[in-house]
Gaussian input, Z-matrix of N, CA and C with variables (Angstrom, degrees):
# hf/3-21g

backbone

0 1
 N
 C     1     B1
 C     2     B2     1     A1
 N     3     B3     2     A2     1     D1
 C     4     B4     3     A3     2     D2
 C     5     B5     4     A4     3     D3
 N     6     B6     5     A5     4     D4
 C     7     B7     6     A6     5     D5
 C     8     B8     7     A7     6     D6
 N     9     B9     8     A8     7     D7
 C    10    B10     9     A9     8     D8
 C    11    B11    10    A10     9     D9
 N    12    B12    11    A11    10    D10
 C    13    B13    12    A12    11    D11
 C    14    B14    13    A13    12    D12
 N    15    B15    14    A14    13    D13
 C    16    B16    15    A15    14    D14
 C    17    B17    16    A16    15    D15
 N    18    B18    17    A17    16    D16
 C    19    B19    18    A18    17    D17
 C    20    B20    19    A19    18    D18
 N    21    B21    20    A20    19    D19
 C    22    B22    21    A21    20    D20
 C    23    B23    22    A22    21    D21
 N    24    B24    23    A23    22    D22
 C    25    B25    24    A24    23    D23
 C    26    B26    25    A25    24    D24
 N    27    B27    26    A26    25    D25
 C    28    B28    27    A27    26    D26
 C    29    B29    28    A28    27    D27
 N    30    B30    29    A29    28    D28
 C    31    B31    30    A30    29    D29
 C    32    B32    31    A31    30    D30
 N    33    B33    32    A32    31    D31
 C    34    B34    33    A33    32    D32
 C    35    B35    34    A34    33    D33
 N    36    B36    35    A35    34    D34
 C    37    B37    36    A36    35    D35
 C    38    B38    37    A37    36    D36
 N    39    B39    38    A38    37    D37
 C    40    B40    39    A39    38    D38
 C    41    B41    40    A40    39    D39
 N    42    B42    41    A41    40    D40
 C    43    B43    42    A42    41    D41
 C    44    B44    43    A43    42    D42
 N    45    B45    44    A44    43    D43
 C    46    B46    45    A45    44    D44
 C    47    B47    46    A46    45    D45
 N    48    B48    47    A47    46    D46
 C    49    B49    48    A48    47    D47
 C    50    B50    49    A49    48    D48
 N    51    B51    50    A50    49    D49
 C    52    B52    51    A51    50    D50
 C    53    B53    52    A52    51    D51
 N    54    B54    53    A53    52    D52
 C    55    B55    54    A54    53    D53
 C    56    B56    55    A55    54    D54
 N    57    B57    56    A56    55    D55
 C    58    B58    57    A57    56    D56
 C    59    B59    58    A58    57    D57
 N    60    B60    59    A59    58    D58
 C    61    B61    60    A60    59    D59
 C    62    B62    61    A61    60    D60
 N    63    B63    62    A62    61    D61
 C    64    B64    63    A63    62    D62
 C    65    B65    64    A64    63    D63
 N    66    B66    65    A65    64    D64
 C    67    B67    66    A66    65    D65
 C    68    B68    67    A67    66    D66
 N    69    B69    68    A68    67    D67
 C    70    B70    69    A69    68    D68
 C    71    B71    70    A70    69    D69
 N    72    B72    71    A71    70    D70
 C    73    B73    72    A72    71    D71
 C    74    B74    73    A73    72    D72
 N    75    B75    74    A74    73    D73
 C    76    B76    75    A75    74    D74
 C    77    B77    76    A76    75    D75
 N    78    B78    77    A77    76    D76
 C    79    B79    78    A78    77    D77
 C    80    B80    79    A79    78    D78
 N    81    B81    80    A80    79    D79
 C    82    B82    81    A81    80    D80
 C    83    B83    82    A82    81    D81
 N    84    B84    83    A83    82    D82
 C    85    B85    84    A84    83    D83
 C    86    B86    85    A85    84    D84
 N    87    B87    86    A86    85    D85
 C    88    B88    87    A87    86    D86
 C    89    B89    88    A88    87    D87
 N    90    B90    89    A89    88    D88
 C    91    B91    90    A90    89    D89
 C    92    B92    91    A91    90    D90
 N    93    B93    92    A92    91    D91
 C    94    B94    93    A93    92    D92
 C    95    B95    94    A94    93    D93
 N    96    B96    95    A95    94    D94
 C    97    B97    96    A96    95    D95
 C    98    B98    97    A97    96    D96
 N    99    B99    98    A98    97    D97
 C   100   B100    99    A99    98    D98
 C   101   B101   100   A100    99    D99
 N   102   B102   101   A101   100   D100
 C   103   B103   102   A102   101   D101
 C   104   B104   103   A103   102   D102
 N   105   B105   104   A104   103   D103
 C   106   B106   105   A105   104   D104
 C   107   B107   106   A106   105   D105
 N   108   B108   107   A107   106   D106
 C   109   B109   108   A108   107   D107
 C   110   B110   109   A109   108   D108
 N   111   B111   110   A110   109   D109
 C   112   B112   111   A111   110   D110
 C   113   B113   112   A112   111   D111
 N   114   B114   113   A113   112   D112
 C   115   B115   114   A114   113   D113
 C   116   B116   115   A115   114   D114
 N   117   B117   116   A116   115   D115
 C   118   B118   117   A117   116   D116
 C   119   B119   118   A118   117   D117
 N   120   B120   119   A119   118   D118
 C   121   B121   120   A120   119   D119
 C   122   B122   121   A121   120   D120
 N   123   B123   122   A122   121   D121
 C   124   B124   123   A123   122   D122
 C   125   B125   124   A124   123   D123
 N   126   B126   125   A125   124   D124
 C   127   B127   126   A126   125   D125
 C   128   B128   127   A127   126   D126
 N   129   B129   128   A128   127   D127
 C   130   B130   129   A129   128   D128
 C   131   B131   130   A130   129   D129
 N   132   B132   131   A131   130   D130
 C   133   B133   132   A132   131   D131
 C   134   B134   133   A133   132   D132
 N   135   B135   134   A134   133   D133
 C   136   B136   135   A135   134   D134
 C   137   B137   136   A136   135   D135
 N   138   B138   137   A137   136   D136
 C   139   B139   138   A138   137   D137
 C   140   B140   139   A139   138   D138
 N   141   B141   140   A140   139   D139
 C   142   B142   141   A141   140   D140
 C   143   B143   142   A142   141   D141
 N   144   B144   143   A143   142   D142
 C   145   B145   144   A144   143   D143
 C   146   B146   145   A145   144   D144
 N   147   B147   146   A146   145   D145
 C   148   B148   147   A147   146   D146
 C   149   B149   148   A148   147   D147
 N   150   B150   149   A149   148   D148
 C   151   B151   150   A150   149   D149
 C   152   B152   151   A151   150   D150
 N   153   B153   152   A152   151   D151
 C   154   B154   153   A153   152   D152
 C   155   B155   154   A154   153   D153
 N   156   B156   155   A155   154   D154
 C   157   B157   156   A156   155   D155
 C   158   B158   157   A157   156   D156
 N   159   B159   158   A158   157   D157
 C   160   B160   159   A159   158   D158
 C   161   B161   160   A160   159   D159
 N   162   B162   161   A161   160   D160
 C   163   B163   162   A162   161   D161
 C   164   B164   163   A163   162   D162
 N   165   B165   164   A164   163   D163
 C   166   B166   165   A165   164   D164
 C   167   B167   166   A166   165   D165
 N   168   B168   167   A167   166   D166
 C   169   B169   168   A168   167   D167
 C   170   B170   169   A169   168   D168
 N   171   B171   170   A170   169   D169
 C   172   B172   171   A171   170   D170
 C   173   B173   172   A172   171   D171
 N   174   B174   173   A173   172   D172
 C   175   B175   174   A174   173   D173
 C   176   B176   175   A175   174   D174
 N   177   B177   176   A176   175   D175
 C   178   B178   177   A177   176   D176
 C   179   B179   178   A178   177   D177
 N   180   B180   179   A179   178   D178
 C   181   B181   180   A180   179   D179
 C   182   B182   181   A181   180   D180
 N   183   B183   182   A182   181   D181
 C   184   B184   183   A183   182   D182
 C   185   B185   184   A184   183   D183
 N   186   B186   185   A185   184   D184
 C   187   B187   186   A186   185   D185
 C   188   B188   187   A187   186   D186
 N   189   B189   188   A188   187   D187
 C   190   B190   189   A189   188   D188
 C   191   B191   190   A190   189   D189
 N   192   B192   191   A191   190   D190
 C   193   B193   192   A192   191   D191
 C   194   B194   193   A193   192   D192
 N   195   B195   194   A194   193   D193
 C   196   B196   195   A195   194   D194
 C   197   B197   196   A196   195   D195

   B1=1.4468
   B2=1.5245
   B3=1.2919
   B4=1.4638
   B5=1.5277
   B6=1.3212
   B7=1.4486
   B8=1.5270
   B9=1.3201
   B10=1.4611
   B11=1.5161
   B12=1.3274
   B13=1.4620
   B14=1.5260
   B15=1.3196
   B16=1.4588
   B17=1.5265
   B18=1.3189
   B19=1.4681
   B20=1.5283
   B21=1.3136
   B22=1.4584
   B23=1.5202
   B24=1.3178
   B25=1.4562
   B26=1.5199
   B27=1.3213
   B28=1.4557
   B29=1.5215
   B30=1.3115
   B31=1.4553
   B32=1.5135
   B33=1.3029
   B34=1.4619
   B35=1.5185
   B36=1.3137
   B37=1.4637
   B38=1.5260
   B39=1.3206
   B40=1.4684
   B41=1.5393
   B42=1.3330
   B43=1.4661
   B44=1.5279
   B45=1.3113
   B46=1.4706
   B47=1.5209
   B48=1.3252
   B49=1.4585
   B50=1.5256
   B51=1.3282
   B52=1.4655
   B53=1.5234
   B54=1.3314
   B55=1.4597
   B56=1.5228
   B57=1.3267
   B58=1.4622
   B59=1.5190
   B60=1.3225
   B61=1.4552
   B62=1.5172
   B63=1.3186
   B64=1.4600
   B65=1.5126
   B66=1.3042
   B67=1.4553
   B68=1.5164
   B69=1.3113
   B70=1.4622
   B71=1.5264
   B72=1.3171
   B73=1.4594
   B74=1.5225
   B75=1.3270
   B76=1.4628
   B77=1.5259
   B78=1.3123
   B79=1.4644
   B80=1.5271
   B81=1.3345
   B82=1.4565
   B83=1.5259
   B84=1.3032
   B85=1.4645
   B86=1.5216
   B87=1.3411
   B88=1.4647
   B89=1.5301
   B90=1.3339
   B91=1.4524
   B92=1.5229
   B93=1.3077
   B94=1.4591
   B95=1.5249
   B96=1.3258
   B97=1.4549
   B98=1.5224
   B99=1.3152
   B100=1.4571
   B101=1.5237
   B102=1.3071
   B103=1.4642
   B104=1.5246
   B105=1.3150
   B106=1.4520
   B107=1.5207
   B108=1.3165
   B109=1.4591
   B110=1.5220
   B111=1.3059
   B112=1.4598
   B113=1.5246
   B114=1.3057
   B115=1.4597
   B116=1.5200
   B117=1.3251
   B118=1.4569
   B119=1.5242
   B120=1.3170
   B121=1.4555
   B122=1.5195
   B123=1.3243
   B124=1.4636
   B125=1.5110
   B126=1.3122
   B127=1.4585
   B128=1.5009
   B129=1.2961
   B130=1.4624
   B131=1.5220
   B132=1.3227
   B133=1.4613
   B134=1.5316
   B135=1.3233
   B136=1.4683
   B137=1.5218
   B138=1.3438
   B139=1.4665
   B140=1.5266
   B141=1.3201
   B142=1.4695
   B143=1.5310
   B144=1.3317
   B145=1.4677
   B146=1.5251
   B147=1.3234
   B148=1.4598
   B149=1.5362
   B150=1.3434
   B151=1.4553
   B152=1.5270
   B153=1.3314
   B154=1.4592
   B155=1.5309
   B156=1.3203
   B157=1.4694
   B158=1.5249
   B159=1.3183
   B160=1.4629
   B161=1.5187
   B162=1.3323
   B163=1.4585
   B164=1.5316
   B165=1.3356
   B166=1.4744
   B167=1.5259
   B168=1.3203
   B169=1.4652
   B170=1.5332
   B171=1.3266
   B172=1.4688
   B173=1.5192
   B174=1.3267
   B175=1.4622
   B176=1.5236
   B177=1.3202
   B178=1.4553
   B179=1.5352
   B180=1.3324
   B181=1.4653
   B182=1.5381
   B183=1.3350
   B184=1.4682
   B185=1.5329
   B186=1.3180
   B187=1.4542
   B188=1.5351
   B189=1.3359
   B190=1.4726
   B191=1.5376
   B192=1.3217
   B193=1.4656
   B194=1.5163
   B195=1.3409
   B196=1.4744
   B197=1.5127
   A1=109.89
   A2=116.01
   A3=121.60
   A4=110.93
   A5=116.23
   A6=121.91
   A7=106.71
   A8=117.79
   A9=122.31
   A10=111.92
   A11=115.66
   A12=122.60
   A13=107.91
   A14=117.63
   A15=121.76
   A16=107.77
   A17=116.41
   A18=121.71
   A19=108.12
   A20=116.95
   A21=119.84
   A22=109.59
   A23=115.73
   A24=121.86
   A25=108.66
   A26=116.56
   A27=120.63
   A28=109.85
   A29=114.12
   A30=119.79
   A31=107.99
   A32=117.87
   A33=121.91
   A34=109.30
   A35=115.75
   A36=123.19
   A37=108.48
   A38=118.06
   A39=118.44
   A40=108.58
   A41=116.79
   A42=121.36
   A43=112.45
   A44=118.05
   A45=121.08
   A46=113.22
   A47=119.23
   A48=121.89
   A49=113.63
   A50=118.37
   A51=121.03
   A52=109.92
   A53=115.56
   A54=121.07
   A55=111.57
   A56=117.17
   A57=120.76
   A58=109.55
   A59=115.55
   A60=121.79
   A61=108.03
   A62=117.05
   A63=120.99
   A64=109.83
   A65=116.70
   A66=121.26
   A67=109.02
   A68=115.40
   A69=120.86
   A70=109.06
   A71=116.65
   A72=121.81
   A73=109.77
   A74=114.93
   A75=121.73
   A76=107.49
   A77=117.67
   A78=121.52
   A79=108.51
   A80=116.13
   A81=121.74
   A82=110.85
   A83=117.04
   A84=121.96
   A85=112.70
   A86=117.36
   A87=119.95
   A88=112.65
   A89=117.33
   A90=121.91
   A91=114.01
   A92=117.63
   A93=120.81
   A94=110.33
   A95=115.39
   A96=121.02
   A97=109.95
   A98=115.57
   A99=123.09
   A100=106.15
   A101=116.36
   A102=120.21
   A103=110.45
   A104=115.73
   A105=122.90
   A106=107.76
   A107=115.93
   A108=120.60
   A109=108.85
   A110=116.34
   A111=120.99
   A112=109.42
   A113=116.97
   A114=122.29
   A115=109.19
   A116=116.06
   A117=121.80
   A118=109.29
   A119=116.48
   A120=123.10
   A121=107.32
   A122=117.49
   A123=121.37
   A124=111.05
   A125=116.45
   A126=122.65
   A127=110.34
   A128=115.24
   A129=121.12
   A130=109.61
   A131=116.01
   A132=122.05
   A133=111.62
   A134=117.07
   A135=120.63
   A136=111.26
   A137=116.87
   A138=120.69
   A139=111.22
   A140=116.28
   A141=120.61
   A142=110.05
   A143=117.03
   A144=120.01
   A145=111.04
   A146=117.70
   A147=121.91
   A148=110.38
   A149=116.91
   A150=121.11
   A151=111.25
   A152=116.90
   A153=121.16
   A154=110.92
   A155=117.23
   A156=120.70
   A157=110.59
   A158=117.23
   A159=121.16
   A160=110.31
   A161=116.53
   A162=121.54
   A163=111.51
   A164=117.13
   A165=121.13
   A166=110.22
   A167=117.08
   A168=120.42
   A169=110.27
   A170=116.76
   A171=121.15
   A172=111.23
   A173=117.17
   A174=121.32
   A175=110.30
   A176=117.42
   A177=121.11
   A178=112.44
   A179=116.91
   A180=120.09
   A181=110.70
   A182=117.43
   A183=121.83
   A184=111.49
   A185=116.83
   A186=122.09
   A187=110.74
   A188=118.14
   A189=120.07
   A190=112.78
   A191=117.64
   A192=120.25
   A193=113.13
   A194=118.74
   A195=119.43
   A196=111.13
   D1=142.61
   D2=179.55
   D3=-68.84
   D4=154.41
   D5=172.32
   D6=-71.33
   D7=125.01
   D8=-174.47
   D9=-101.20
   D10=161.66
   D11=176.80
   D12=-135.55
   D13=116.50
   D14=176.47
   D15=-89.06
   D16=121.47
   D17=-178.72
   D18=-102.11
   D19=125.01
   D20=177.74
   D21=-154.05
   D22=164.12
   D23=175.63
   D24=-148.24
   D25=152.71
   D26=179.31
   D27=-139.72
   D28=145.57
   D29=174.65
   D30=-157.33
   D31=134.70
   D32=176.08
   D33=-95.77
   D34=128.46
   D35=177.28
   D36=-135.36
   D37=155.52
   D38=172.94
   D39=-60.86
   D40=130.65
   D41=-175.07
   D42=-54.19
   D43=-36.65
   D44=-177.29
   D45=-75.08
   D46=-10.32
   D47=-178.03
   D48=-84.39
   D49=-14.88
   D50=-175.29
   D51=-83.79
   D52=121.47
   D53=179.76
   D54=-99.58
   D55=-34.32
   D56=-175.60
   D57=-156.72
   D58=148.84
   D59=178.51
   D60=-129.99
   D61=135.82
   D62=-179.78
   D63=-119.13
   D64=-148.04
   D65=176.85
   D66=-126.43
   D67=155.06
   D68=177.98
   D69=-94.93
   D70=144.20
   D71=179.59
   D72=-105.26
   D73=135.27
   D74=177.24
   D75=-114.57
   D76=125.53
   D77=176.87
   D78=-91.47
   D79=124.02
   D80=-178.29
   D81=-91.99
   D82=157.28
   D83=-178.99
   D84=-60.99
   D85=-26.90
   D86=-179.44
   D87=-82.05
   D88=6.00
   D89=177.81
   D90=93.14
   D91=-12.36
   D92=179.53
   D93=-83.71
   D94=172.82
   D95=177.63
   D96=-121.65
   D97=150.14
   D98=171.54
   D99=-122.95
   D100=158.33
   D101=-177.91
   D102=-125.79
   D103=144.65
   D104=178.67
   D105=-116.80
   D106=123.51
   D107=176.59
   D108=-78.47
   D109=135.50
   D110=178.42
   D111=-91.16
   D112=143.63
   D113=-179.14
   D114=-121.62
   D115=151.93
   D116=179.97
   D117=-117.82
   D118=130.52
   D119=173.70
   D120=-121.59
   D121=125.09
   D122=-178.15
   D123=-116.04
   D124=153.72
   D125=176.53
   D126=135.79
   D127=-166.63
   D128=176.34
   D129=-81.34
   D130=177.67
   D131=-176.61
   D132=-54.02
   D133=-49.91
   D134=-177.39
   D135=-64.52
   D136=-41.20
   D137=179.78
   D138=-63.98
   D139=-43.13
   D140=179.79
   D141=-64.83
   D142=-44.11
   D143=179.27
   D144=-60.30
   D145=-42.75
   D146=179.96
   D147=-64.54
   D148=-46.68
   D149=179.72
   D150=-63.10
   D151=-39.01
   D152=-179.64
   D153=-64.30
   D154=-42.99
   D155=178.38
   D156=-61.96
   D157=-44.42
   D158=178.64
   D159=-62.44
   D160=-42.01
   D161=-179.37
   D162=-63.37
   D163=-44.48
   D164=179.54
   D165=-65.45
   D166=-43.82
   D167=178.26
   D168=-60.43
   D169=-42.85
   D170=-180.00
   D171=-65.90
   D172=-36.88
   D173=179.63
   D174=-57.00
   D175=-45.41
   D176=-178.14
   D177=-71.78
   D178=-18.98
   D179=174.62
   D180=-65.43
   D181=-24.98
   D182=178.50
   D183=-72.50
   D184=-18.27
   D185=-176.49
   D186=-123.50
   D187=67.98
   D188=-176.60
   D189=-65.54
   D190=-16.81
   D191=-178.52
   D192=-75.14
   D193=-12.65
   D194=179.45
   D195=-100.44

């Protein structure tokens, strides 16, 4: 199996301040681009932590080969 790299970013902002969310672009060494969809989790600290764990667990369900 290839050596993998999980790309992610996090930032806490007041929920009412977000007007629009896009995607992040990753430039690959071969000249192509990949895109990362951004996700929003809202709530208090405990709610966000719980949602984040579920989200990460679900992400790996998409890749059963790893």
